Structure formats: structure tokens, C-alpha cells
C-alpha positions in Angstrom: -86.4 -0.1 -278.0 -89.2 0.6 -280.5 -91.2 2.9 -278.2 -88.0 4.8 -277.6 -87.4 5.3 -281.3 -91.0 6.5 -281.8 -90.6 9.0 -278.9 -87.4 10.3 -280.3 -88.9 10.6 -283.8 -91.9 12.5 -282.5 -89.7 14.8 -280.4 -87.5 15.7 -283.4 -90.5 16.2 -285.8 -92.4 18.5 -283.5 -89.5 20.9 -282.7 -88.2 23.5 -285.1 -84.6 22.9 -286.2 -83.6 26.4 -285.3 -84.1 25.7 -281.6 -81.3 24.2 -279.6 -81.6 20.9 -277.7 -81.2 22.8 -274.4 -83.9 25.3 -275.2 -86.3 22.6 -276.2 -85.8 20.9 -272.9 -86.5 24.0 -270.8 -89.6 25.3 -272.7 -93.1 25.1 -271.3 -94.4 23.5 -274.4 -91.9 20.6 -274.1 -92.9 17.7 -276.5 -90.4 15.0 -275.6 -91.0 11.9 -273.4 -92.5 12.9 -270.0 -90.0 10.7 -268.1 -87.0 12.6 -269.7 -88.2 16.1 -269.1 -85.4 18.2 -267.7 -82.8 15.5 -268.0 -79.3 17.1 -268.2 -77.8 14.1 -270.0 -80.2 13.5 -272.9 -81.7 17.0 -273.0 -85.1 15.6 -273.0 -84.8 13.1 -275.8 -85.0 10.0 -273.5 -82.1 8.3 -275.3 -78.4 8.9 -275.8 -75.7 7.4 -278.0 -73.9 4.6 -276.2 -70.1 4.3 -275.9 -67.6 1.5 -276.2 -65.5 0.6 -273.2 -62.7 2.9 -274.5 -65.2 5.8 -274.4 -65.7 6.2 -278.1 -69.3 7.2 -279.0 -71.4 4.7 -281.2 -73.3 7.2 -283.3 -75.1 4.4 -285.2 -77.0 3.2 -282.0 -79.2 4.7 -279.3 -79.9 3.4 -275.8 -82.2 4.5 -273.0 -80.8 7.5 -271.2 -79.0 6.3 -268.0 -79.9 9.4 -266.0 -83.7 9.0 -266.7 -84.0 5.8 -264.7 -85.0 7.4 -261.4 -88.4 8.0 -262.9 -90.6 4.9 -262.8 -91.3 4.8 -266.5 -87.6 5.5 -267.2 -86.6 2.7 -264.8 -88.8 0.2 -266.8 -87.2 1.4 -270.0 -83.7 1.4 -268.5 -84.0 -2.3 -267.6 -82.1 -2.3 -264.3 -82.8 -1.6 -260.7 -81.3 1.8 -259.8 -81.2 0.9 -256.1 -79.1 -2.3 -256.6 -75.7 -0.6 -257.0 -72.2 -1.3 -255.7 -72.8 1.4 -253.1 -75.9 -0.3 -251.6 -74.4 -3.8 -251.5 -73.9 -5.0 -248.0 -70.4 -6.6 -247.8 -69.7 -9.1 -245.1 -66.1 -10.3 -244.7 -65.8 -14.1 -245.2 -69.2 -14.3 -246.9 -69.6 -12.1 -250.0 -66.5 -9.9 -250.0 -64.7 -11.9 -252.6 -67.7 -11.8 -254.9 -68.0 -8.1 -254.4 -64.3 -7.5 -255.2 -64.5 -9.8 -258.3 -67.5 -7.9 -259.6 -65.8 -4.6 -259.2 -62.7 -6.0 -261.0 -65.0 -7.2 -263.8 -66.5 -3.7 -264.1 -63.1 -2.1 -264.1 -61.9 -4.5 -266.8 -59.3 -6.4 -264.8 -61.4 -9.6 -265.1 -62.8 -10.4 -268.5 -64.9 -13.5 -267.7 -66.6 -13.8 -264.3 -68.7 -16.7 -262.9 -70.6 -16.0 -259.7 -71.8 -19.1 -257.9 -74.0 -19.3 -254.8 -77.3 -20.3 -253.3 -80.5 -18.4 -254.2 -80.9 -15.1 -252.4 -77.2 -14.6 -251.6 -76.9 -11.4 -253.6 -75.6 -12.5 -257.0 -78.4 -10.7 -258.9 -77.6 -7.5 -257.0 -74.0 -7.7 -258.1 -75.0 -8.4 -261.7 -77.3 -5.4 -261.6 -74.6 -3.2 -260.0 -72.2 -4.0 -262.8 -74.9 -3.3 -265.5 -75.9 -0.1 -263.7 -72.3 1.2 -263.5 -71.7 0.5 -267.2 -74.9 2.1 -268.3 -74.5 5.2 -266.1 -71.3 5.7 -268.1 -73.2 5.3 -271.4 -71.6 2.0 -272.2 -73.2 -0.8 -274.1 -74.2 -3.6 -271.7 -76.8 -6.4 -272.1 -78.2 -7.6 -268.7 -80.8 -10.4 -268.9 -81.7 -13.7 -267.2 -81.0 -16.8 -269.2 -84.7 -17.7 -269.1 -85.7 -14.3 -270.6 -82.9 -14.7 -273.2 -84.2 -18.1 -274.3 -87.7 -16.7 -274.5 -86.5 -14.1 -276.9 -84.7 -16.8 -278.9 -88.0 -18.7 -279.2 -89.9 -15.6 -280.2 -87.8 -15.3 -283.4 -90.0 -16.2 -286.3 -87.5 -17.7 -288.6 -84.1 -19.5 -288.3 -82.5 -16.5 -290.0 -83.9 -14.0 -287.5 -82.7 -16.3 -284.6 -79.2 -16.4 -286.0 -79.2 -12.6 -286.5 -80.3 -12.1 -282.9 -77.8 -14.5 -281.5 -75.1 -12.7 -283.5 -76.2 -9.5 -281.8 -75.9 -11.1 -278.3 -72.4 -12.3 -279.2 -71.4 -8.7 -280.2 -72.5 -6.8 -277.1 -69.5 -5.0 -275.5 -70.5 -6.4 -272.1 -72.8 -9.3 -271.5 -74.3 -10.3 -268.1 -76.4 -13.4 -267.9 -78.2 -14.0 -264.6 -79.8 -17.3 -263.2 -78.1 -19.8 -265.5 -79.6 -23.2 -264.6 -82.8 -21.8 -263.1 -84.5 -22.2 -266.5 -85.8 -25.5 -268.0 -82.5 -26.7 -269.5 -82.5 -28.6 -272.8 -79.7 -29.7 -275.1 -80.7 -26.9 -277.5 -80.7 -24.2 -274.9 -77.4 -25.2 -273.3 -75.8 -25.4 -276.8 -77.0 -21.9 -277.7 -75.7 -20.3 -274.5 -72.4 -22.2 -274.9 -72.2 -20.9 -278.5 -72.4 -17.3 -277.3 -69.9 -17.9 -274.6 -67.4 -19.7 -276.9 -67.6 -16.8 -279.5 -67.0 -14.1 -276.8 -64.2 -16.2 -275.2 -62.4 -16.7 -278.5 -62.4 -13.0 -279.3 -61.3 -12.2 -275.7 -58.4 -14.6 -275.9 -57.4 -13.1 -279.3 -57.0 -9.7 -277.6 -60.4 -8.2 -278.4 -62.1 -8.2 -275.0 -65.8 -9.1 -274.8 -66.4 -9.2 -271.0 -68.9 -11.8 -270.0 -70.5 -12.4 -266.6 -72.7 -15.3 -265.5 -74.5 -15.9 -262.2 -75.8 -19.3 -261.3 -77.2 -21.3 -258.4 -75.5 -24.5 -259.6 -72.3 -25.9 -258.3 -69.2 -25.6 -260.4 -69.2 -29.4 -261.2 -72.9 -29.2 -262.4 -72.0 -26.8 -265.2 -71.4 -27.9 -268.8 -67.7 -29.0 -269.1 -66.8 -26.4 -271.8 -68.5 -23.6 -269.9 -66.7 -24.5 -266.7 -63.3 -24.5 -268.5 -63.9 -21.0 -270.0 -64.5 -19.6 -266.5 -61.5 -21.4 -265.0 -59.0 -19.8 -267.4 -56.6 -18.2 -265.0 -55.4 -15.7 -267.6 -58.8 -13.9 -268.1 -61.4 -15.5 -265.8 -62.5 -15.9 -262.3 -65.0 -18.3 -260.7 -66.2 -17.0 -257.3 -68.5 -18.6 -254.7 -70.7 -16.2 -252.9 -70.9 -17.8 -249.4 -73.6 -15.4 -248.1 -76.8 -16.9 -246.8 -80.2 -16.4 -248.4 -81.1 -12.9 -247.2 -84.7 -13.4 -248.1 -85.2 -16.0 -245.4 -85.5 -14.5 -241.9 -84.4 -16.7 -239.0 -87.1 -17.5 -236.5 
């Protein structure tokens, strides 16, 4: 996010206050980020204010502009694959149709906690990406990250205080999507940290303050930590779905 803030600061500094955002975007001497030039959503700033699930704008925060992601640099900043959407997901009845329906229900808010299980290559990451993309295209706050990457970010925190602050941030995202749980090198510490995040979000959701949480894993249900498994089997707010599709990356001979 730091490069984005610098881009935005440079853009604001170099443009007279008397000019409108729209006129700055259309001028030949445009000084905003190259990847955002001509964007109708951010008017060339490269960032926008996110929104909560109810549509309210969060003026205290900025996120990468969802509509700039088609450009390669914008895609890297956006953090999701713009081609892995609900529209491009190949649904096969009896294989992945239930996983697809459950992911759509999660995005629409009808399911608060969603666990996607299935073998590697069956399309779980595509569905996670599709949910994240759909949220971000609406300007909603959504954290989409693999568990391995999240743990790396935890370890990069220099002090115990900075780690706790960052974990508190993860707990507070409006929507959290964790991909590839179990693919990382699991330790008692890593599992307890992920469980801590899930427990906090689950408690708030059960108390009427929804914090939608989605996890994808290659593990079987019985291989998951007991407490985690129980959270995603709560019939009131959760669903655990097995994606039965084969590994699409392996071509039959």
C-alpha cells in the first residue's frame, strides 16, 4: 500500500487545487499513476475509498482502484486475478456445482462462514479469487491471501507489539478469505494464530456483527483442528462444502 500512498501524494501535490479531478484525468500533462490514467472510477488517482458491506464509504482508508486491475501494473497492485471470476468458472453438475453455489451465497451474504474442501487443482482458489474480485469491484474491503503468505507476514513483524497489531487488523477485515490452509508448514504456533483469528471473527458473527470468513483447504474435514472444524459446521451461519472436481491441471493420457 505504501507505493500507492506515494503515488496519491505526488498526484495531489503536482496538481493545482482549482482543477477538478475529472479535468486532471483528461489533461495531456497528466501526473497520476500511469496504470490509472483515464480510469472512470478513481479519476486517475489509482486508489479509492473502500466501502463496508452495507455500502457506507470508509473515508479513513484507501484501497487499490478495482477498475484499474486490467492493466498489468494495476493487476499486481490489485492482488487478485481479474480473469478468475464467477463468470469464467466452469461449473460441472455433480462435481463443483455445490461449491460454486456456496461461494455465490457467501458473496451475497447468505453464508457467513464457508469452508471449501477438495483435492489440489479442483478450482478452490478460482472460487476464492472470484469472491474477492466481486467484493473489490464493488469497492468493499476484502483480504484475500494464502495462509503461507499470511504467516510470512506475521513473521516479518519486528516486535511482539507489531505482530499483535497486525493480527488485530486481520481480525477486523470486513471479509477475510484464506486460501491453501494446510499447504504450509504447520506448527502449533501457526495453527493457534489462525485459530485465534477465526475464533474472534466467529464470536462477532454469532453476536450479530457479521465478519464473513472463507477458507479453502486440501485437507479432509477430519484432518482440520477440532475447534476450526466446529466453527465451519455451525448450521446457523456456516457451510462446509467438498469440491468433487478432478485436478484440472492434470491432463489424461
